[in-house]
Structure formats: structure tokens, C-alpha cells
C-alpha positions in Angstrom: 72.7 -1.1 -72.8 74.6 1.8 -71.4 74.5 5.1 -73.2 77.7 6.9 -73.5 78.3 10.5 -72.9 81.6 12.2 -72.8 83.5 11.1 -69.4 80.1 9.4 -68.2 78.4 6.1 -68.6 74.6 6.3 -68.0 72.8 3.0 -67.6 69.2 2.7 -68.3 66.9 0.4 -66.1 64.4 -2.2 -67.8 61.7 0.4 -67.4 63.6 3.0 -69.1 64.8 5.1 -66.2 68.4 6.5 -66.1 70.5 5.4 -63.5 73.8 7.2 -63.1 76.1 4.9 -61.1 78.9 7.6 -60.5 76.5 9.8 -59.1 75.2 7.1 -56.6 78.9 6.3 -55.7 79.5 9.9 -54.8 76.2 10.2 -52.8 77.0 7.3 -50.6 80.9 7.8 -50.3 80.6 8.2 -46.6 78.1 5.5 -45.7 79.6 2.6 -43.8 80.1 -0.4 -45.9 78.3 -3.6 -45.2 80.2 -6.2 -43.1 82.8 -6.1 -40.5 85.6 -4.4 -42.3 85.0 -1.0 -40.4 85.3 1.1 -43.3 83.3 3.4 -45.6 82.4 3.1 -49.4 85.4 5.3 -50.0 87.9 3.3 -47.9 88.4 5.6 -44.9 89.0 3.8 -41.6 86.1 4.2 -39.2 86.1 4.1 -35.5 83.3 4.1 -32.7 80.0 5.8 -34.0 81.0 5.7 -37.6 83.6 8.5 -37.3 86.5 8.8 -39.6 89.7 7.7 -37.9 92.1 7.7 -40.7 91.3 8.7 -44.4 92.0 6.6 -47.5 94.9 8.8 -48.2 96.7 8.2 -44.9 96.3 4.6 -45.1 97.8 4.3 -48.6 100.5 6.8 -47.5 101.6 4.6 -44.4 101.5 1.5 -46.7 103.8 2.8 -49.3 106.2 4.0 -46.6 106.2 0.7 -45.2 106.6 -1.2 -48.3 109.5 1.2 -49.8 112.6 -0.7 -50.8 114.0 -4.1 -50.3 113.8 -5.9 -46.9 116.5 -5.2 -44.3 119.1 -8.2 -44.0 118.7 -8.3 -40.1 114.8 -9.2 -40.7 115.4 -11.8 -43.4 115.6 -14.5 -40.9 118.5 -16.0 -42.8 122.0 -15.8 -41.6 124.3 -14.3 -44.0 127.0 -16.6 -45.0 130.3 -15.2 -45.8 133.2 -16.6 -47.8 135.3 -17.7 -44.8 132.2 -19.6 -43.5 131.9 -21.7 -46.5 135.6 -22.7 -46.4 135.3 -23.7 -42.8 132.1 -25.8 -43.4 133.6 -27.4 -46.5 136.9 -28.5 -44.8 135.1 -30.1 -42.0 134.1 -32.9 -44.1 136.5 -35.5 -44.5 137.1 -38.3 -47.2 135.9 -40.9 -44.9 132.5 -39.3 -44.3 132.1 -39.0 -47.9 133.0 -42.6 -48.5 130.7 -43.7 -45.7 127.8 -41.9 -47.1 128.5 -42.9 -50.6 128.6 -46.7 -49.5 125.1 -46.5 -47.9 123.3 -44.5 -50.6 122.9 -44.9 -54.5 121.1 -43.2 -56.9 118.4 -45.3 -58.9 117.3 -44.8 -62.7 114.6 -42.1 -61.5 117.2 -40.0 -59.8 116.0 -40.8 -56.5 118.6 -41.7 -53.7 117.7 -45.3 -52.2 119.7 -47.1 -49.4 122.1 -49.4 -50.8 121.1 -53.0 -50.5 124.1 -55.2 -48.6 125.8 -57.5 -51.0 126.4 -60.0 -48.4 124.3 -63.3 -48.3 122.2 -64.1 -45.3 123.2 -67.4 -43.7 120.7 -69.7 -42.4 
């Protein structure tokens, strides 16, 4: 069970030895992390030979500069529809189109649209 001191948590091992995890983290801050992430334990980006290319602060600053604000209208991928476009698209539909589509499809009891069965009887 960890023993508490002001601002520090000191763990004791099963054999009774004191283990200070904060001190271990500080000592190994610049050691490259295990895996293929190419960062050290602190979060700095490492280059060839384990040299620091960008610090953790620079990476965070770049991230927050890019993530600031709402996305641009130009990059959203959806065209912006104006009131004029809505009026022109609505006026293109005629009553014949509406009647034709209404006669082919009906809504069943579950709310699904199914093709209307023809009322004509098949002659043999």
C-alpha cells in the first residue's frame, strides 16, 4: 500500500523497499519509448540516432493552432444551399411527378415504403 507524503506517493515493494515512481519517471524522461512511435517517455518526437526533433510543447502548440475554431466552409465538402437554390429545386417537381411516384409506392404499417401491388388481375 502506498505511503502518502505531502505531494508525493511512495510505494513499497513486497520486500519492503521504497519505490518512488515519480523519481523513476524523471530519470527516464529522455529514454526512447519501446515500440515504433519514435518518441521518448516525455512525448518528444525523435529523429535518427534518438535526437529530439520537436519537443512535446512544440507538438502540442502545432496541434492546438490547427484545431482552433470551426472548420472552413470551403473544406467542409458540402455545397452551401441558398434560399434561391431551394426555390428552384422545388419548382422543378411537377404534380405529374408526384402523382406518378405516389401511385408506385405506399407506406406499410411499419413505416416502410413498398412498391404498390397492381390491382389488375392477371388473365390466363
